[in-house]
Backbone atoms as SQL, in Angstrom:
CREATE TABLE atoms (id INTEGER PRIMARY KEY, chain TEXT, resi INTEGER, resn TEXT, atom TEXT, x REAL, y REAL, z REAL);
INSERT INTO atoms VALUES
  (1, 'A', 1, 'UNK', 'N', -7.109, 80.324, 28.426),
  (2, 'A', 1, 'UNK', 'CA', -8.258, 79.599, 27.841),
  (3, 'A', 1, 'UNK', 'C', -7.747, 78.192, 27.416),
  (4, 'A', 2, 'UNK', 'N', -8.453, 77.257, 27.892),
  (5, 'A', 2, 'UNK', 'CA', -8.080, 75.815, 27.563),
  (6, 'A', 2, 'UNK', 'C', -9.197, 75.269, 26.647),
  (7, 'A', 3, 'UNK', 'N', -8.746, 74.729, 25.557),
  (8, 'A', 3, 'UNK', 'CA', -9.656, 74.112, 24.569),
  (9, 'A', 3, 'UNK', 'C', -9.390, 72.642, 24.312),
  (10, 'A', 4, 'UNK', 'N', -10.388, 71.776, 24.504),
  (11, 'A', 4, 'UNK', 'CA', -10.197, 70.373, 24.282),
  (12, 'A', 4, 'UNK', 'C', -11.006, 70.070, 23.014),
  (13, 'A', 5, 'UNK', 'N', -10.363, 69.269, 22.115),
  (14, 'A', 5, 'UNK', 'CA', -11.045, 68.864, 20.882),
  (15, 'A', 5, 'UNK', 'C', -11.752, 67.468, 21.079),
  (16, 'A', 6, 'UNK', 'N', -12.390, 67.079, 20.063),
  (17, 'A', 6, 'UNK', 'CA', -13.024, 65.725, 20.074),
  (18, 'A', 6, 'UNK', 'C', -11.982, 64.660, 19.896),
  (19, 'A', 7, 'UNK', 'N', -12.119, 63.595, 20.639),
  (20, 'A', 7, 'UNK', 'CA', -11.070, 62.514, 20.660),
  (21, 'A', 7, 'UNK', 'C', -11.361, 61.638, 19.481),
  (22, 'A', 8, 'UNK', 'N', -10.408, 60.919, 19.009),
  (23, 'A', 8, 'UNK', 'CA', -10.508, 59.998, 17.923),
  (24, 'A', 8, 'UNK', 'C', -9.471, 58.939, 18.016),
  (25, 'A', 9, 'UNK', 'N', -9.711, 57.785, 17.359),
  (26, 'A', 9, 'UNK', 'CA', -8.714, 56.736, 17.411),
  (27, 'A', 9, 'UNK', 'C', -7.805, 56.807, 16.171),
  (28, 'A', 10, 'UNK', 'N', -6.501, 56.607, 16.406),
  (29, 'A', 10, 'UNK', 'CA', -5.569, 56.593, 15.330),
  (30, 'A', 10, 'UNK', 'C', -4.722, 55.358, 15.578),
  (31, 'A', 11, 'UNK', 'N', -4.969, 54.281, 14.899),
  (32, 'A', 11, 'UNK', 'CA', -4.288, 52.963, 15.188),
  (33, 'A', 11, 'UNK', 'C', -4.728, 52.452, 16.514),
  (34, 'A', 12, 'UNK', 'N', -3.815, 52.193, 17.440),
  (35, 'A', 12, 'UNK', 'CA', -4.170, 51.719, 18.763),
  (36, 'A', 12, 'UNK', 'C', -4.198, 52.892, 19.778),
  (37, 'A', 13, 'UNK', 'N', -4.002, 54.079, 19.351),
  (38, 'A', 13, 'UNK', 'CA', -4.024, 55.240, 20.218),
  (39, 'A', 13, 'UNK', 'C', -5.258, 56.018, 20.161),
  (40, 'A', 14, 'UNK', 'N', -5.612, 56.643, 21.237),
  (41, 'A', 14, 'UNK', 'CA', -6.709, 57.586, 21.300),
  (42, 'A', 14, 'UNK', 'C', -6.107, 58.963, 21.348),
  (43, 'A', 15, 'UNK', 'N', -6.439, 59.826, 20.404),
  (44, 'A', 15, 'UNK', 'CA', -5.931, 61.140, 20.262),
  (45, 'A', 15, 'UNK', 'C', -6.941, 62.150, 20.654),
  (46, 'A', 16, 'UNK', 'N', -6.589, 63.220, 21.323),
  (47, 'A', 16, 'UNK', 'CA', -7.492, 64.292, 21.687),
  (48, 'A', 16, 'UNK', 'C', -6.688, 65.610, 21.647),
  (49, 'A', 17, 'UNK', 'N', -7.024, 66.509, 20.727),
  (50, 'A', 17, 'UNK', 'CA', -6.293, 67.810, 20.738),
  (51, 'A', 17, 'UNK', 'C', -6.546, 68.659, 21.998),
  (52, 'A', 18, 'UNK', 'N', -5.554, 69.308, 22.398),
  (53, 'A', 18, 'UNK', 'CA', -5.614, 70.123, 23.600),
  (54, 'A', 18, 'UNK', 'C', -4.718, 71.404, 23.390),
  (55, 'A', 19, 'UNK', 'N', -5.343, 72.500, 23.579),
  (56, 'A', 19, 'UNK', 'CA', -4.576, 73.770, 23.463),
  (57, 'A', 19, 'UNK', 'C', -4.787, 74.686, 24.633),
  (58, 'A', 20, 'UNK', 'N', -3.759, 75.482, 24.912),
  (59, 'A', 20, 'UNK', 'CA', -3.838, 76.421, 26.020),
  (60, 'A', 20, 'UNK', 'C', -3.408, 77.800, 25.436),
  (61, 'A', 21, 'UNK', 'N', -4.244, 78.890, 25.756),
  (62, 'A', 21, 'UNK', 'CA', -3.850, 80.245, 25.346),
  (63, 'A', 21, 'UNK', 'C', -3.714, 81.013, 26.678),
  (64, 'A', 22, 'UNK', 'N', -2.582, 81.697, 26.817),
  (65, 'A', 22, 'UNK', 'CA', -2.364, 82.417, 28.022),
  (66, 'A', 22, 'UNK', 'C', -1.547, 83.673, 27.755),
  (67, 'A', 23, 'UNK', 'N', -1.909, 84.765, 28.426),
  (68, 'A', 23, 'UNK', 'CA', -1.094, 86.053, 28.184),
  (69, 'A', 23, 'UNK', 'C', 0.244, 85.880, 28.859),
  (70, 'A', 24, 'UNK', 'N', 1.271, 86.299, 28.156),
  (71, 'A', 24, 'UNK', 'CA', 2.637, 86.160, 28.735),
  (72, 'A', 24, 'UNK', 'C', 2.893, 86.948, 29.976),
  (73, 'A', 25, 'UNK', 'N', 2.062, 87.921, 30.244),
  (74, 'A', 25, 'UNK', 'CA', 2.281, 88.707, 31.496),
  (75, 'A', 25, 'UNK', 'C', 1.776, 87.914, 32.730),
  (76, 'A', 26, 'UNK', 'N', 0.945, 86.859, 32.446),
  (77, 'A', 26, 'UNK', 'CA', 0.419, 86.075, 33.561),
  (78, 'A', 26, 'UNK', 'C', 1.331, 84.868, 33.808),
  (79, 'A', 27, 'UNK', 'N', 1.792, 84.192, 32.756),
  (80, 'A', 27, 'UNK', 'CA', 2.600, 82.996, 32.852),
  (81, 'A', 27, 'UNK', 'C', 3.464, 82.902, 31.599),
  (82, 'A', 28, 'UNK', 'N', 4.418, 81.903, 31.633),
  (83, 'A', 28, 'UNK', 'CA', 5.206, 81.679, 30.467),
  (84, 'A', 28, 'UNK', 'C', 5.206, 80.210, 30.137),
  (85, 'A', 29, 'UNK', 'N', 6.176, 79.762, 29.256),
  (86, 'A', 29, 'UNK', 'CA', 6.212, 78.407, 28.817),
  (87, 'A', 29, 'UNK', 'C', 6.405, 77.451, 29.919),
  (88, 'A', 30, 'UNK', 'N', 7.145, 77.839, 30.984),
  (89, 'A', 30, 'UNK', 'CA', 7.369, 76.926, 32.097),
  (90, 'A', 30, 'UNK', 'C', 5.979, 76.559, 32.737),
  (91, 'A', 31, 'UNK', 'N', 5.190, 77.481, 32.930),
  (92, 'A', 31, 'UNK', 'CA', 3.822, 77.254, 33.593),
  (93, 'A', 31, 'UNK', 'C', 2.996, 76.353, 32.656),
  (94, 'A', 32, 'UNK', 'N', 3.074, 76.637, 31.357),
  (95, 'A', 32, 'UNK', 'CA', 2.327, 75.793, 30.403),
  (96, 'A', 32, 'UNK', 'C', 2.810, 74.365, 30.420),
  (97, 'A', 33, 'UNK', 'N', 4.124, 74.172, 30.505),
  (98, 'A', 33, 'UNK', 'CA', 4.702, 72.845, 30.503),
  (99, 'A', 33, 'UNK', 'C', 4.247, 72.162, 31.796),
  (100, 'A', 34, 'UNK', 'N', 4.113, 72.794, 32.869),
  (101, 'A', 34, 'UNK', 'CA', 3.686, 72.161, 34.162),
  (102, 'A', 34, 'UNK', 'C', 2.245, 71.685, 33.944),
  (103, 'A', 35, 'UNK', 'N', 1.431, 72.524, 33.321),
  (104, 'A', 35, 'UNK', 'CA', 0.015, 72.201, 33.067),
  (105, 'A', 35, 'UNK', 'C', -0.044, 70.923, 32.202),
  (106, 'A', 36, 'UNK', 'N', 0.659, 70.896, 31.082),
  (107, 'A', 36, 'UNK', 'CA', 0.657, 69.742, 30.189),
  (108, 'A', 36, 'UNK', 'C', 1.240, 68.455, 30.837),
  (109, 'A', 37, 'UNK', 'N', 2.187, 68.659, 31.673),
  (110, 'A', 37, 'UNK', 'CA', 2.776, 67.552, 32.409),
  (111, 'A', 37, 'UNK', 'C', 1.719, 66.956, 33.355),
  (112, 'A', 38, 'UNK', 'N', 0.962, 67.739, 34.113),
  (113, 'A', 38, 'UNK', 'CA', -0.104, 67.319, 34.968),
  (114, 'A', 38, 'UNK', 'C', -1.230, 66.617, 34.222),
  (115, 'A', 39, 'UNK', 'N', -1.625, 67.166, 33.119),
  (116, 'A', 39, 'UNK', 'CA', -2.640, 66.500, 32.238),
  (117, 'A', 39, 'UNK', 'C', -2.264, 65.201, 31.786),
  (118, 'A', 40, 'UNK', 'N', -0.928, 65.134, 31.367),
  (119, 'A', 40, 'UNK', 'CA', -0.392, 63.879, 30.904),
  (120, 'A', 40, 'UNK', 'C', -0.466, 62.734, 31.994),
  (121, 'A', 41, 'UNK', 'N', -0.046, 63.180, 33.189),
  (122, 'A', 41, 'UNK', 'CA', -0.022, 62.262, 34.334),
  (123, 'A', 41, 'UNK', 'C', -1.430, 61.783, 34.628),
  (124, 'A', 42, 'UNK', 'N', -2.394, 62.610, 34.561),
  (125, 'A', 42, 'UNK', 'CA', -3.798, 62.314, 34.789),
  (126, 'A', 42, 'UNK', 'C', -4.294, 61.276, 33.737),
  (127, 'A', 43, 'UNK', 'N', -3.947, 61.589, 32.518),
  (128, 'A', 43, 'UNK', 'CA', -4.477, 60.726, 31.422),
  (129, 'A', 43, 'UNK', 'C', -3.769, 59.350, 31.397),
  (130, 'A', 44, 'UNK', 'N', -2.606, 59.282, 31.928),
  (131, 'A', 44, 'UNK', 'CA', -1.901, 57.967, 31.933),
  (132, 'A', 44, 'UNK', 'C', -2.345, 57.095, 33.089),
  (133, 'A', 45, 'UNK', 'N', -2.930, 57.693, 34.083),
  (134, 'A', 45, 'UNK', 'CA', -3.494, 56.971, 35.338),
  (135, 'A', 45, 'UNK', 'C', -4.867, 57.456, 35.718),
  (136, 'A', 46, 'UNK', 'N', -5.811, 57.340, 34.755),
  (137, 'A', 46, 'UNK', 'CA', -7.183, 57.903, 35.033),
  (138, 'A', 46, 'UNK', 'C', -7.920, 57.239, 36.305),
  (139, 'A', 47, 'UNK', 'N', -7.655, 56.003, 36.514),
  (140, 'A', 47, 'UNK', 'CA', -8.296, 55.358, 37.629),
  (141, 'A', 47, 'UNK', 'C', -7.863, 55.920, 38.959),
  (142, 'A', 48, 'UNK', 'N', -6.670, 56.477, 39.012),
  (143, 'A', 48, 'UNK', 'CA', -6.219, 57.070, 40.273),
  (144, 'A', 48, 'UNK', 'C', -6.970, 58.409, 40.611),
  (145, 'A', 49, 'UNK', 'N', -7.424, 59.103, 39.542),
  (146, 'A', 49, 'UNK', 'CA', -8.035, 60.396, 39.665),
  (147, 'A', 49, 'UNK', 'C', -9.532, 60.346, 39.598),
  (148, 'A', 50, 'UNK', 'N', -10.095, 59.211, 39.216),
  (149, 'A', 50, 'UNK', 'CA', -11.644, 59.071, 39.018),
  (150, 'A', 50, 'UNK', 'C', -12.220, 58.254, 40.065),
  (151, 'A', 51, 'UNK', 'N', -11.575, 58.093, 41.254),
  (152, 'A', 51, 'UNK', 'CA', -12.104, 57.189, 42.324),
  (153, 'A', 51, 'UNK', 'C', -13.389, 57.911, 42.879);
């Protein structure tokens, strides 16, 4: 289950809470880190993914 929170500004940054809940029998921390890495890459280059 992936949950996105409401974004807000903190100084010059935009913050948005993001959590992931997954059963350990399906995946582990490695898979979660891949997910967060991909999300981070998309958020740093949104114009590349929103064409």
